[in-house]
Every structure is written in structure tokens, then in C-alpha cells.
MARBA-3410 file (N, C-alpha, C, O; in Angstrom, 1 decimal):
109
6.9,12.3,-7.0,5.7,11.4,-7.1,4.9,11.5,-5.8,3.6,11.5,-5.9 ~ 5.5,11.4,-4.6,4.8,11.4,-3.4,4.6,12.8,-2.8,3.7,13.0,-1.9 ~ 5.3,13.8,-3.3,5.2,15.2,-2.8,3.8,15.8,-2.9,3.4,16.6,-2.1 ~ 3.1,15.4,-3.9,1.7,16.0,-4.1,0.7,15.4,-3.2,-0.4,15.9,-3.2 ~ 1.0,14.3,-2.4,0.1,13.7,-1.6,-0.1,14.4,-0.2,0.9,14.8,0.4
-1.3,14.7,0.2,-1.5,15.3,1.5,-1.4,14.2,2.5,-1.3,13.0,2.2 ~ -1.3,14.6,3.8,-1.1,13.6,4.9,-2.1,12.4,4.8,-1.7,11.3,4.9 ~ -3.4,12.7,4.7,-4.4,11.7,4.7,-4.2,10.8,3.5,-4.5,9.6,3.5 ~ -3.8,11.3,2.4,-3.6,10.5,1.1,-2.3,9.6,1.3,-2.3,8.5,0.8 ~ -1.3,10.1,2.0,-0.1,9.3,2.3,-0.5,8.1,3.2,-0.1,7.0,3.0
-1.4,8.4,4.2,-1.8,7.3,5.0,-2.7,6.3,4.2,-2.6,5.1,4.4 ~ -3.5,6.8,3.4,-4.3,5.9,2.5,-3.5,5.1,1.6,-3.7,3.9,1.5 ~ -2.4,5.7,1.0,-1.5,4.9,0.2,-0.9,3.8,1.0,-0.8,2.6,0.5 ~ -0.4,4.1,2.2,0.2,3.1,3.0,-0.8,2.0,3.5,-0.4,0.8,3.6 ~ -2.0,2.4,3.7,-3.0,1.4,4.1,-3.2,0.4,2.9,-3.3,-0.8,3.1
-3.2,0.9,1.7,-3.3,0.1,0.5,-2.1,-0.8,0.4,-2.2,-2.0,0.1 ~ -0.9,-0.3,0.5,0.3,-1.0,0.4,0.4,-2.1,1.5,0.7,-3.3,1.1 ~ 0.0,-1.8,2.7,0.0,-2.8,3.8,-1.0,-3.9,3.5,-0.8,-5.1,3.7 ~ -2.2,-3.5,3.1,-3.2,-4.5,2.8,-2.8,-5.4,1.7,-3.0,-6.6,1.7 ~ -2.1,-4.9,0.7,-1.6,-5.7,-0.4,-0.5,-6.7,0.1,-0.4,-7.8,-0.4
0.3,-6.2,1.1,1.3,-7.1,1.7,0.7,-8.3,2.3,1.3,-9.4,2.4 ~ -0.5,-8.2,2.8,-1.2,-9.3,3.4,-1.9,-10.2,2.5,-2.6,-11.2,2.9 ~ -1.8,-10.0,1.2,-2.5,-10.8,0.2,-2.3,-12.3,0.4,-3.2,-13.1,0.3 ~ -1.0,-12.7,0.7,-0.7,-14.1,0.9,-0.7,-14.5,2.4,-0.2,-15.5,2.8 ~ -1.4,-13.6,3.2,-1.6,-13.9,4.6,-0.4,-13.8,5.5,-0.4,-14.2,6.6
0.7,-13.3,4.9,1.9,-13.2,5.7,2.7,-12.0,5.2,3.0,-11.9,4.0 ~ 3.2,-11.1,6.0,4.0,-10.0,5.6,5.5,-10.5,5.8,6.0,-10.8,6.9 ~ 6.2,-10.5,4.6,7.6,-10.9,4.6,8.5,-9.8,5.1,8.1,-8.6,5.1 ~ 9.7,-10.1,5.6,10.6,-9.1,6.1,10.9,-8.0,5.0,11.0,-6.9,5.3 ~ 11.1,-8.5,3.8,11.4,-7.5,2.7,10.2,-6.5,2.5,10.4,-5.4,2.2
9.0,-7.0,2.7,7.8,-6.2,2.5,7.7,-5.2,3.7,7.4,-4.0,3.5 ~ 8.0,-5.7,4.9,8.0,-4.8,6.1,9.1,-3.7,5.9,8.8,-2.5,6.2 ~ 10.3,-4.1,5.4,11.3,-3.1,5.2,10.9,-2.1,4.1,11.2,-0.9,4.3 ~ 10.2,-2.5,3.1,9.7,-1.6,2.0,8.8,-0.6,2.6,8.9,0.6,2.3 ~ 7.8,-1.1,3.4,6.9,-0.2,4.0,7.6,0.9,4.9,7.2,2.0,4.9
8.5,0.4,5.7,9.2,1.3,6.6,10.0,2.4,5.9,10.1,3.5,6.3 ~ 10.6,1.9,4.7,11.3,2.9,3.9,10.3,3.9,3.3,10.6,5.1,3.2 ~ 9.2,3.4,2.9,8.2,4.3,2.4,7.7,5.3,3.4,7.4,6.5,3.1 ~ 7.5,4.9,4.7,7.1,5.7,5.8,8.1,6.9,5.9,7.7,8.1,6.0 ~ 9.4,6.6,5.8,10.4,7.6,6.0,10.4,8.5,4.7,10.5,9.8,4.9
10.2,8.0,3.6,10.2,8.8,2.4,9.0,9.7,2.3,9.1,10.8,1.8 ~ 7.9,9.3,2.9,6.7,10.1,3.0,6.7,11.1,4.2,5.8,11.9,4.3 ~ 7.8,11.0,5.0,8.0,11.9,6.1,6.8,12.0,7.0,6.3,13.1,7.4 ~ 6.3,10.8,7.4,5.2,10.8,8.4,5.7,11.0,9.8,6.9,10.7,10.1 ~ 4.9,11.6,10.6,5.2,11.8,12.0,5.2,10.5,12.8,4.7,9.5,12.3
5.7,10.5,14.0,5.7,9.3,14.9,4.4,8.6,15.1,4.3,7.4,15.0 ~ 3.3,9.4,15.3,2.0,8.8,15.5,1.5,8.1,14.2,1.0,7.0,14.3 ~ 1.7,8.7,13.1,1.3,8.1,11.8,2.1,6.8,11.5,1.6,5.8,11.1 ~ 3.4,6.9,11.8,4.3,5.8,11.6,3.9,4.6,12.4,3.9,3.5,12.0 ~ 3.5,4.9,13.7,3.1,3.8,14.6,1.8,3.2,14.1,1.6,2.0,14.2
0.9,4.0,13.5,-0.3,3.4,12.9,0.0,2.5,11.8,-0.6,1.4,11.6 ~ 0.9,2.9,10.9,1.3,2.1,9.8,1.9,0.8,10.3,1.7,-0.3,9.7 ~ 2.8,0.8,11.3,3.4,-0.4,11.8,2.3,-1.4,12.4,2.5,-2.6,12.3 ~ 1.2,-0.8,12.9,0.1,-1.7,13.3,-0.4,-2.5,12.1,-0.8,-3.6,12.3 ~ -0.5,-1.8,11.0,-1.1,-2.5,9.8,-0.1,-3.6,9.3,-0.5,-4.5,8.6
1.1,-3.6,9.7,2.1,-4.6,9.4,1.9,-5.8,10.3,2.3,-6.9,10.0 ~ 1.2,-5.6,11.4,1.0,-6.7,12.3,-0.5,-7.3,12.2,-0.7,-8.4,12.4 ~ -1.4,-6.4,11.9,-2.8,-6.7,11.7,-3.2,-6.0,10.4,-3.2,-4.8,10.3 ~ -3.7,-6.8,9.5,-4.1,-6.3,8.2,-5.2,-5.2,8.3,-6.1,-5.3,9.2 ~ -5.1,-4.1,7.5,-6.1,-3.1,7.6,-7.5,-3.7,7.3,-7.6,-4.6,6.5
-8.5,-3.1,7.9,-9.9,-3.6,7.6,-10.2,-3.5,6.1,-9.9,-2.5,5.5 ~ -10.8,-4.5,5.6,-11.2,-4.5,4.1,-11.9,-3.2,3.7,-11.7,-2.7,2.7 ~ -12.8,-2.7,4.6,-13.6,-1.5,4.3,-12.8,-0.2,4.3,-13.3,0.8,3.8 ~ -11.6,-0.3,4.7,-10.7,0.9,4.8,-9.9,1.1,3.6,-9.1,2.0,3.5 ~ -10.0,0.2,2.6,-9.2,0.3,1.4,-10.1,0.3,0.1,-10.0,-0.6,-0.7
-11.0,1.2,0.0,-11.9,1.3,-1.1,-11.2,2.1,-2.2,-10.8,3.3,-2.0 ~ -11.1,1.6,-3.4,-10.4,2.3,-4.5,-11.1,3.6,-4.9,-10.5,4.5,-5.4 ~ -12.4,3.7,-4.5,-13.1,5.0,-4.8,-12.5,6.2,-3.9,-12.7,7.3,-4.3 ~ -11.9,5.8,-2.8,-11.3,6.9,-2.0,-10.0,7.5,-2.5,-9.5,8.5,-2.0 ~ -9.4,6.8,-3.5,-8.1,7.3,-4.1,-8.4,8.4,-5.0,-9.1,8.2,-6.0
-7.9,9.6,-4.8,-8.1,10.7,-5.7,-7.6,10.4,-7.1,-6.5,9.8,-7.3 ~ -8.4,10.7,-8.1,-8.0,10.4,-9.5,-6.6,10.9,-9.9,-5.9,10.2,-10.6 ~ -6.2,12.0,-9.4,-4.9,12.5,-9.7,-3.7,11.7,-9.1,-2.6,11.8,-9.6 ~ -4.0,10.8,-8.2,-3.0,10.1,-7.5,-3.1,8.5,-7.8,-2.3,7.8,-7.2 ~ -4.0,8.2,-8.6,-4.2,6.7,-8.9,-3.0,6.0,-9.4,-2.6,4.9,-9.1
-2.3,6.7,-10.4,-1.1,6.1,-10.9,0.0,5.9,-9.9,0.7,4.9,-9.9 ~ 0.1,6.8,-8.9,1.1,6.7,-7.8,0.8,5.5,-7.0,1.7,4.8,-6.6 ~ -0.5,5.3,-6.7,-0.9,4.2,-5.9,-0.6,2.9,-6.6,-0.1,1.9,-6.0 ~ -0.9,2.8,-7.9,-0.6,1.6,-8.7,0.9,1.3,-8.6,1.2,0.1,-8.4 ~ 1.7,2.3,-8.8,3.1,2.0,-8.9,3.7,1.6,-7.5,4.5,0.7,-7.5
3.2,2.2,-6.5,3.6,1.8,-5.1,3.2,0.4,-4.8,4.0,-0.4,-4.2 ~ 2.0,0.0,-5.2,1.5,-1.3,-4.9,2.3,-2.3,-5.8,2.6,-3.4,-5.3 ~ 2.5,-2.0,-7.0,3.3,-2.8,-7.9,4.7,-3.1,-7.3,5.2,-4.2,-7.3 ~ 5.3,-2.1,-6.8,6.6,-2.2,-6.1,6.5,-3.1,-4.9,7.4,-4.0,-4.7 ~ 5.5,-3.0,-4.1,5.3,-3.9,-3.0,5.2,-5.4,-3.5,5.7,-6.3,-2.9
4.5,-5.5,-4.6,4.2,-6.9,-5.1,5.5,-7.6,-5.5,5.6,-8.8,-5.3 ~ 6.5,-6.8,-6.0,7.7,-7.5,-6.5,8.9,-7.4,-5.4,9.9,-8.1,-5.7 ~ 8.7,-6.7,-4.3,9.8,-6.6,-3.4,10.3,-7.9,-2.7,11.5,-8.0,-2.4 ~ 9.4,-8.8,-2.6,9.9,-10.1,-2.0,10.4,-11.1,-3.0,10.8,-12.2,-2.6 ~ 10.4,-10.7,-4.3,10.9,-11.6,-5.3,10.0,-12.7,-5.7,10.3,-13.5,-6.6
8.8,-12.8,-5.1,7.8,-13.8,-5.5,6.5,-13.2,-5.7,6.0,-12.5,-4.9 ~ 5.9,-13.5,-6.9,4.6,-13.0,-7.2,3.7,-14.2,-7.6,3.9,-14.8,-8.6 ~ 2.8,-14.5,-6.7,2.0,-15.7,-7.0,0.7,-15.3,-7.7,0.5,-14.1,-7.9 ~ 0.0,-16.3,-8.2,-1.2,-16.0,-9.0,-2.2,-15.1,-8.2,-2.9,-14.3,-8.8 ~ -2.4,-15.4,-6.9,-3.4,-14.6,-6.2,-3.0,-13.1,-6.1,-3.8,-12.2,-6.3
-1.7,-12.9,-5.9,-1.2,-11.5,-5.8,-1.4,-10.8,-7.2,-1.9,-9.7,-7.2 ~ -1.1,-11.5,-8.2,-1.2,-10.9,-9.6,-2.7,-10.6,-9.9,-3.0,-9.6,-10.4 ~ -3.6,-11.5,-9.5,-5.0,-11.3,-9.7,-5.6,-10.2,-8.9,-6.3,-9.4,-9.4 ~ -5.2,-10.1,-7.6,-5.6,-9.0,-6.8,-5.1,-7.6,-7.3,-5.9,-6.7,-7.3 ~ -3.9,-7.6,-7.8,-3.3,-6.4,-8.3,-4.1,-6.0,-9.6,-4.4,-4.8,-9.8
-4.4,-6.9,-10.5,-5.1,-6.6,-11.7,-6.5,-6.1,-11.4,-6.9,-5.1,-12.1 ~ -7.1,-6.6,-10.4,-8.5,-6.1,-10.0,-8.4,-4.7,-9.4,-9.2,-3.9,-9.8 ~ -7.4,-4.5,-8.6,-7.2,-3.2,-8.0,-6.9,-2.2,-9.1,-7.5,-1.1,-9.1 ~ -6.0,-2.5,-10.0,-5.6,-1.6,-11.1,-6.8,-1.3,-11.9,-7.0,-0.1,-12.3 ~ -7.6,-2.3,-12.3,-8.8,-2.0,-13.1,-9.8,-1.1,-12.3,-10.4,-0.2,-13.0
-9.9,-1.3,-11.0,-10.8,-0.4,-10.3,-10.3,1.0,-10.2,-11.1,2.0,-10.3 ~ -9.0,1.2,-10.1,-8.4,2.5,-10.0,-8.4,3.2,-11.3,-8.5,4.4,-11.4 ~ -8.3,2.5,-12.4,-8.2,3.1,-13.7,-9.6,3.2,-14.4,-9.7,3.7,-15.5 ~ -10.6,2.7,-13.8,-12.0,2.7,-14.4,-12.6,4.0,-14.5,-13.7,4.2,-15.0
END
């Protein structure tokens, strides 16, 4: 699923995942662990991994997560990764669900 992603697409995916972790204004330990596992699975280098860790401390800028930037061939992968982030902490509130549905609609439009 992730093998087809180029380096910049992997970083974009993680930017979306981290931004979604901030939906409730707090990154939970389980969400942080999920992101770090994803960084390893995506085989990012130390510099890229450090950038991702920054996004776990400070939310990515809203302008850096435009659904139009996601290549059509990878939109399903992005949706599934973000869905996994949504459920990793065991709590899905109405705001998270609404944000996910909006993002999903934008990616599948």
C-alpha cells in the first residue's frame, strides 16, 4: 500500500495524518505511537523523521494539507491511513468524524 508512494508523497501522507491527530487539539500517546510506527514503515530518513516529530509537537500549517495535492492514485491510501489514525486512540468524537467525512469527500470528489 505504501510502497508506491514517493518520498514527498510519504511526507505529505504523514502531514495529513499528523494534522488529523490535532483535530481535538491534543495528540494522544497512542496517536504519537501510531505516527512513529508509520514513519518506520515508510522507511523515512532521520531528517524526514525529525520533521514528522515536529508535526506531533506543533500542528502542520493548514495550508500545507490541501487535498488537491494528494495524487489521485494514492487517495484511497491516504483515507485508510487517516481512518486508522482516527480510531487508534479508541475515541472518535463528532468533530473528528465530521472532519474525516469532509476530507474523504474532498479526496474522492
